N, C-alpha and C positions, 0 to 999 in steps of 0.2 A: 419608859414605855409610852408616855404621852407624847414625847417628841417624835417617835416613829409613827405613831398614829396620825399626828397632824400632817406629816409628810405624805403619807399614803392618801389621806383625804384630799390634800391639795392636788396631787397628780390625777386623782379620780375626777375631780371637778374639771380640770383642764382637758382630760381626754373626752369627757362627755360633752363639753362645750364646743369642741372642734367640729363635729358634724353639723351642729346647729348654725355655725357661722360660715360653713362652706357654701359655695355657689351651687344652686340646684340647676342641673342641665337636663336631666331625664326624670320623667314622672310616669306613674302607672296607677292603675286602680280598677275598681269595679263599680258599675252603675246598675242599680237594681230598684225594683219596687216591691210591693208586697207579694208578688208572684214569682220573683226571681230576677235574674239578669235581663237587662233591656238591650237588645241589639239595635244598631243604627243610630245611636245617640251621638250628636255632634259635640266634640270637645274642642273649643276654640280658645286660643290665646289672643286677647285683645290688648292693644296699647292704649295710651291715654286719649287718642283720637278715634277710638272704636274701630280701628282697622285690624283685620285679621292678620296676625303675624305667622302663626302656625296652627295646624288643626289635625284632628284625628277622629276616627269613627269606631265605636265599640263593635266588637265581634258578636258572634251568635250567643256567647255567654255573658255579654256585658262587660268584657275586659277591654282595656285600651292601654297603649303605650305611645308616648310621643316625646319629642325633644322641644324644650322651651327655649326661647331666644333671650328673654330678659325676666329676671325674677320679680321686677317691679310691676310687670303687667298683671292682668287679672285673667282668671280661668272661668269660662262660661260653659255650662252643660245645657244643651238645647235639644229638645225632641218634641215633635208634634203631639199634642194631647197632654203634655206635662208642663209644669211650671218651671221656668229656667232657674238654674242654680248658679250663683256666682261665688268664687272663692279667691282668696289671695294665694299666690304661689309661695308657700312657706313650708312645704313638706314634699316628700317624694312619692308617697302612697296615699291615694284618696279612695274612700269608700263612700259613695254618694247614693242617697236614697231619694229617688224622684217621686214627687207627689203629683197626682193628676190635677189638671186644671179645674178651676171651680165650675166653669161652664162646660157641660158635657155636650159634645157635638154629636147629634143624632143623625143628621143628614147633611151632606155637602153637595151643593149644586154649582158646577163650574160652567160658565157661559163665556165662550170666546167669540170676539168680534174682530173681523179683519179690518185694520185701519188703513185709511187712504194715506199713501206715502207723501205727505205734504211737508212743508218746511217748518217743522216745530209745532204746527197747529193740527196735529193728527186727530182725525175724527173717524167714527165708523164708516166703512166704505159704502154701505148701503144708504147712508145719510149724505154722502157727498154727491153733489149734482153734476160735477164736472166729469169730463172724459179723461181718464188716466191710463197710461200704459207704462209698465215697468219692465226693464230688461236687466237681468243679472249677468254680469260679465263672466262669472264662473261657468255659465251655460255655454259660452262661446270660446272656452279655453282651447287653444290649439290653432285657432284661425288667425291669420295675419291681417292687421289693420294698420293703416298709416295714421289715422286720426279718428276722432269721435264720430264725425259725420259718416265715415266709411263703416264704422261699427253699427250705425243705425240703419244702414242701407238694407231695405227689405224686411226689417224687424218690427217696425211700428206701423200699424194701419193708419192711413190718412196722412202720413208724412212723405212728401215728395222730395227726393234728393236727386239733383242733376249735377254731374261733374261740369266744372267750368271749362276745362280743357284737359289735355293729356300731359301738360307740363308738371314737373315735380313741384309739390307744395301749392298747386293752384287752388285746392279746396273745392267745395261744392256750393250749390245754391239750394237752400232748404225752404220749403213752404208747408205751413201747417194749416193755413186758412185760405189758400188759393193766392191768386196774383193781385186781387183787389182788397185793400185794407183801408182803415180809417186814417192812416198816415202814410208818409212816403216810404218808411222802412218796412219791408215785408219779411225780414228775417226774424226768426223766433228769438226770445230772450234766453241768454245762457246764464245759468246759475250754478256755481260750484261751491259745495259745502255751505249752502244757504246764503251765499254772498253773490251778488250780481257780478258777472265777469265783465270788467270795464274794457272799453275799447282801447287799443294802443294809441299813442300820441299821434301817429300819422293817419289815423282813421276816425278821429273825433268828428270831423265835418264831412265825412263821406256819405253820399246818398247811395245806398246799396242797390237801388234800382238801376243806376247808370254808372256804377263805379268803373274807373279806368284800370285800376290795378287789382287783378283777381286774387292776389295773395293777401290782400288786406283783411278780408273776412276770415280766411283760413288761419290767420295768426290767432284768432280767438279760440281755436280748438287745438292748440299745441299742448294738450294734456296727454301724457302717455297712457294708452289704454290699459297697460298692466297695473297702473296705479288706481284704476277706477273700480269701485265695488258694484255700483248699480247706476242706471240711467232711467230717469222718470220723465215722461213727456206728457205735458198738460196740453190738450189739443183744442180746447174751445175757449170761448170768451169768459168762462168762469174763472180762468186763471188771472184775469184782470182784477178780481176781487182781492187777491193777495198781493199782486205785483203792480197794480195800477195800470196806467196806460202803456207802460213798457211791456206788459204781458198780453197786450191785445192780439198779438200775432202768434200766441202760444209760448210755452216755456219749456226749456230743456233743463232739467235739474240733474246735476252730476254729483254723486257722492263718492269721495275718495276713500281708499282703504286706510285703516289705522291699525296700530299695534294691538296684539292680543297677549294675554297672560300665558306664560309658559316658558320653556327653555328657548334659547335663541335659535331661530330657524333661518336657514340660508336657501334661497331659491335662485336658480339660474335658468334662463331660457334663451334659445337661439331660433330665429325664424328666417327663412329665405323665401323670396318671391321673385319671379321672373315675369317680364312684360315684353311684348313685341307688337309691332305694327302689322295690321292686316295687309294683304296684297293690294287691295283696292282695284280700281279700273285698269284695264290693259291700255298702256300708253303707246303712242307712235315712237319709233326710233328716229334718230337724226335724219336719215335718208327719207323716210316716209313723211316727216314733218316738212322737210325742204321741198319735196315734190308737191305737197298739198299747197304750199305757198306759191310755187311756180304756176300751178294750175289756176289758182285764184287770180293771179296776175294775167295769165294768158286768156282766160275765158272772156272777159269783157273787151279786151283790146285786140285779140287774135294776132298777137305778135309776141315773140319770146322776150323774156326778161333780160335786162342788162345789169342786174344786181350781182356784183362779183361774189358776194358771200353765198348766193344761192346757186351760182353756175358751177362752182367747184372748178375754177379755171386753173389748170396745172401751170400755166405761165405766170401765175401770181402765187408763189409758194408761201409767202407770208400771210396770205388770206386763206389759202387752201388748207394749210396745216391746222389752222384754228377752227375752221367751220366744217371740216369733213369728219369730225369725231362723233361717234355714237355713244354718248355718256348717259347712263340711266341715273339721273340726278335724284330720283326718289329713292332708289336703292342705295345711293351713295350716302344719304343722310340717315338711313335707318340702322339700328343696331339692336342687340338683345339687351334689354334693361335688367339690371340686377339690384336687388335690395336685400341688405343684411341688417337684421335687428337683434341687438344684444340687450339683455336686461338681467339685473341682479338685485335682489332685495334681502334685507335682514329685518326680522321683527321678533319681538319677545317682550319679556318684562315680568315683574312680580306683582305683589299685592298693592304696592304704592305707585309704581311707575311702569308704563308701557311705552314702547318706541317702535318705529318702523322707518327704515331708510331704503329707498328704491332709486336706482339710477339706470337709465337706458341710453344707448347710443345707436343711432340709425344712420347708415350710409347707403346711398342709392344713386344709380346712374339711370338716366331716362332712356326711352326707346328711340330718341333722336340724339344725334351726336352733340357733344359739348354741353350736355345737361348733367349736373352732379349736385347732390344735396347731402349735407351732413347735419345731423340734429342730435343735440344732447339735452336730456331732461333729467331732473332730480327732484325728489319729493321726500321731505323729512317731517315726521309727526312725532310729538312727544306729549303724553298725557300723564299728569302727576296728581294723585289723589292726596290732598292735604288732610282731609278728613272725610267723613261720610256725607258732608254737606258742601265742601269746597273742592273743585276740580279745576286745575289749570290745563289748558290745551294749547299746543303750539303747532303751527303748520308753516312750512317753508317750501315753496315750489320755485324751481329755476328751470328756464327753457332757453336754449340758444340754437339758432338755425343759421346755417351758412348755405345759401342757395345760389349756385353758379348756373345762370341761364345762358342760352345761346342767342339771346337778344337783349337789347337795352330798352328801358322805358323811355318813351318820347314825352318830354314835358310840354 
């Protein structure tokens, strides 16, 4: 009899120990106080770095259900007005009794102050003495822009933007403080993600007042407008307090988009824009221009011209066939310009890491023949939360432009 009893007790101990050693994946329970269940209590699973791995909220009766990721993590119950409770994840059912905080909050006064969008040194806007204008790119969604300077056209008071020419990629000239400045460079300072946008190698020694190549400044603005979150313009000398003498002509601060928590989102956009040349002045045809030259020759001398090219002499066919044509050269070089803009982006992430990848391809033909430009831009951002105190941020931007013009630079 003792032998059978020992065997039964042995298997009973084994069966009761199996649930205790099994991995806990799902937990549930009730959170209450002296009056009953508490709705809206946050149940958070925190890892060793105090990062939220999973979470749940109690229902109207104080009940909750959630899936835990790691049994070694800790479980925290948090609700405003109550003292937080922390437990080890060692069981599947929790009955938590929350206690009110020692300090009773009788009245809460919330005061909101709008901060000036500065570069990390944000202060209340009413205490900021400078002139600041901010433009959100989401407010301009659906409009086609070739570059940042075109996006700012007519949007910021006091910012003068004049196109250098109608050539593709020619850029614009911008003035925030007029044409007279304390140094030779009248262009505003460009700041991207709190970093000064450096000049390219071929524009380090360029004086923007009399630059020969109009594309050199526009290369500073080869940032895809779909990658921009907001643009802030500092329009007066107060910007020099932060950026030194480089900001004496005003500052344009560009903030790029970054990834957001949530499932992976894919966005694709396509934009088309057409350009054409105006008719302009009415021009003389070949016969009218030839007659005007013959009259200009005849009036002072009172004798006919002897220039074969103007006489249209049929006895000289090798000259007549070349100079008797009426070609509209203005119409011959004009065409309907087309621009196609493709853009695709992916963004998402979880509690630890967020990412965003955006790529755009623009192909355009000018309103003058033999003009064609292809541009590729790419922006990648990665943010990783090591803990609640350490965050790594990575940003990679790539821009490539192939501009085929109908003229060559003269050195």
